[in-house]
C-alpha positions as CSV (number, residue, x, y, z in Angstrom):
1,M,0.0,0.0,0.0
2,S,1.5,3.3,-1.0
3,S,1.4,6.4,1.2
4,P,-0.9,9.2,0.1
5,A,0.5,12.0,-2.0
6,P,1.1,15.3,-0.2
7,P,-1.3,18.1,-0.9
8,A,-0.7,20.1,-4.1
9,A,0.5,23.1,-2.1
10,W,2.9,21.1,0.0
11,S,6.6,21.5,-0.6
12,P,9.5,20.3,1.6
13,K,10.9,22.7,4.1
14,P,13.9,24.5,2.6
15,D,17.3,23.7,4.1
16,A,18.0,27.1,5.6
17,Q,21.0,28.3,7.4
18,I,20.0,30.8,10.1
19,R,22.8,33.0,11.4
20,P,23.4,36.6,12.7
21,M,23.8,39.3,10.2
22,H,27.3,40.5,9.4
23,T,28.5,43.7,7.7
24,A,29.0,41.8,4.4
25,D,25.3,40.9,4.5
26,L,24.0,44.5,4.5
27,A,23.5,44.8,0.7
28,A,21.5,41.5,0.6
29,Y,19.5,42.6,3.6
30,K,18.6,45.9,2.0
31,G,17.6,44.0,-1.2
32,L,15.2,41.7,0.7
33,R,13.8,44.5,2.8
34,D,13.2,46.7,-0.2
35,A,11.4,43.9,-2.1
36,M,9.2,43.0,0.9
37,L,8.3,46.7,1.5
38,A,7.3,47.1,-2.2
39,R,5.2,43.9,-2.2
40,H,3.6,44.2,1.2
41,P,3.2,47.9,2.2
42,E,0.4,46.8,4.7
43,A,2.8,44.6,6.7
44,F,5.4,47.2,7.6
45,T,5.4,50.6,9.3
46,S,8.3,51.7,7.1
47,D,7.5,52.7,3.5
48,Y,9.2,51.6,0.3
49,E,9.8,55.0,-1.2
50,T,11.6,56.3,1.9
51,E,13.6,53.1,2.5
52,L,14.6,52.8,-1.1
53,L,16.6,56.0,-0.7
54,R,18.7,54.5,2.1
55,D,22.0,52.9,1.3
56,A,22.9,49.4,2.6
57,D,25.3,50.8,5.1
58,S,22.5,52.6,6.9
59,Y,21.4,49.2,8.2
60,R,24.5,48.8,10.4
61,S,22.3,49.7,13.3
62,R,20.6,46.3,12.8
63,L,23.9,44.5,13.5
64,S,24.4,43.0,17.0
65,G,25.1,45.8,19.4
66,G,24.1,48.3,16.7
67,N,22.2,51.6,17.4
68,G,24.1,52.2,20.6
69,G,23.5,48.6,21.8
70,H,19.7,48.8,21.3
71,C,19.8,46.1,18.6
72,L,20.5,42.8,20.2
73,F,20.7,41.0,16.9
74,T,19.4,40.5,13.4
75,L,19.1,36.9,12.2
76,L,19.2,36.0,8.6
77,A,17.8,32.9,6.8
78,W,19.8,31.8,3.8
79,V,18.9,29.0,1.4
80,G,22.1,28.4,-0.5
81,P,23.5,31.8,-1.6
82,E,20.1,33.5,-1.3
83,L,18.8,35.6,1.6
84,V,15.2,34.5,2.1
85,G,14.3,35.8,5.6
86,A,15.2,38.1,8.5
87,I,14.2,39.1,12.0
88,S,15.6,41.7,14.3
89,C,15.4,42.1,18.0
90,E,15.9,45.3,19.9
91,H,15.8,46.1,23.6
92,E,15.3,49.0,25.8
93,A,18.4,50.5,27.5
94,R,16.5,52.7,30.0
95,L,16.7,51.2,33.5
96,K,13.0,50.8,34.1
97,V,12.3,49.0,30.9
98,R,15.6,47.3,30.0
99,H,13.9,43.9,30.7
100,V,11.8,44.4,27.5
101,A,12.8,43.3,24.0
102,H,11.0,44.0,20.8
103,I,10.8,41.8,17.6
104,V,10.9,44.1,14.5
105,G,11.4,43.6,10.8
106,M,10.2,40.0,10.5
107,M,10.1,38.9,6.9
108,V,10.2,35.8,4.7
109,R,10.4,35.9,0.9
110,D,7.0,35.3,-0.7
111,D,7.8,32.0,-2.5
112,L,8.8,30.4,0.8
113,H,5.7,31.4,2.9
114,G,4.2,28.5,4.7
115,Q,7.3,26.4,4.8
116,G,8.4,27.0,8.3
117,L,11.1,29.6,7.9
118,G,9.2,32.2,9.9
119,H,8.8,29.7,12.7
120,Q,12.6,28.9,12.5
121,L,13.6,32.5,12.7
122,L,11.2,33.3,15.5
123,S,12.1,30.2,17.5
124,R,15.8,30.9,17.2
125,S,15.2,34.5,18.3
126,L,13.3,33.4,21.3
127,T,16.0,31.0,22.3
128,L,18.6,33.8,22.1
129,L,16.4,36.2,24.0
130,R,15.8,33.6,26.8
131,G,19.6,33.4,27.1
132,E,19.7,37.1,28.1
133,A,19.3,37.1,31.9
134,V,18.0,40.7,32.1
135,L,15.2,40.1,29.6
136,E,11.8,39.0,30.8
137,L,9.3,40.2,28.2
138,V,9.3,40.4,24.4
139,T,6.8,42.4,22.4
140,L,5.9,42.9,18.7
141,S,3.2,44.6,16.6
142,V,1.6,43.1,13.6
143,T,-1.0,44.4,11.1
144,S,-4.3,43.1,12.4
145,S,-5.3,41.7,9.0
146,N,-2.1,39.6,8.7
147,T,-3.7,36.4,10.0
148,A,-0.8,34.1,9.0
149,A,1.7,36.1,11.0
150,I,-0.7,36.3,14.0
151,K,-1.1,32.5,14.0
152,L,2.6,32.1,13.9
153,Y,3.1,34.4,16.8
154,E,0.4,32.7,18.8
155,R,1.9,29.2,18.1
156,C,5.1,30.5,19.6
157,G,3.3,31.7,22.7
158,F,2.6,35.4,22.0
159,Q,-0.7,36.8,23.2
160,R,-2.5,39.8,22.0
161,H,-2.8,42.5,24.6
162,G,-4.2,45.4,22.6
163,R,-5.0,46.9,19.3
164,L,-3.9,50.3,17.9
165,P,-6.7,51.4,15.6
166,G,-5.6,53.3,12.5
167,A,-1.9,52.6,13.2
168,I,-1.0,52.5,9.5
169,R,-2.2,54.9,6.7
170,L,-1.2,53.6,3.3
171,A,-0.7,55.7,0.1
172,D,-3.9,54.2,-1.4
173,G,-6.0,55.6,1.5
174,R,-6.4,52.3,3.4
175,I,-6.1,52.7,7.2
176,L,-5.0,49.6,9.1
177,D,-5.0,48.5,12.7
178,K,-2.0,46.9,14.4
179,D,-2.3,44.2,17.1
180,L,0.1,44.5,20.0
181,M,1.4,41.1,21.2
182,S,3.7,40.0,24.0
183,L,5.4,36.9,25.5
184,R,6.9,36.3,28.9
185,L,10.3,34.7,28.3
186,H,10.4,32.9,31.6
187,S,7.4,31.1,33.3
């Protein structure tokens, strides 16, 4: 008896290498980010037109310890020589809130959606954040209509704690809400 064929939309999980971003990766990071901003303006607070004017070197603040130490790390997902995903984590330096980290700039190339790369990037990030003794809480915001991303965040333990109505105003006139989500790093 043969095993059933996988569903038509199924494809094997790509063999991705996930590692911290280095200076040599800045041009590839900018390329991926520009493409994602152009294709998904509703998913990002930054806009394509403004970000396109930045040079790759301007993303140095996303390197580990960048932006005066506010950026903890940016992880990149590579499949072979191609950058296919990224996630950044920042944290507060002010004494009263330095126990809080923030997930920003999560992205996975369109042709690889639904194959587990987002989960790999987020899981690796949470592992690294749990290794930082001072951190207790991680937050993120996500466009309320981005159900796939919200489901991913919920599967990883995030809970919605609020909604910011009208948080994003797009060039085409659409106004979108953002969900605010958080996760306690230690039970």
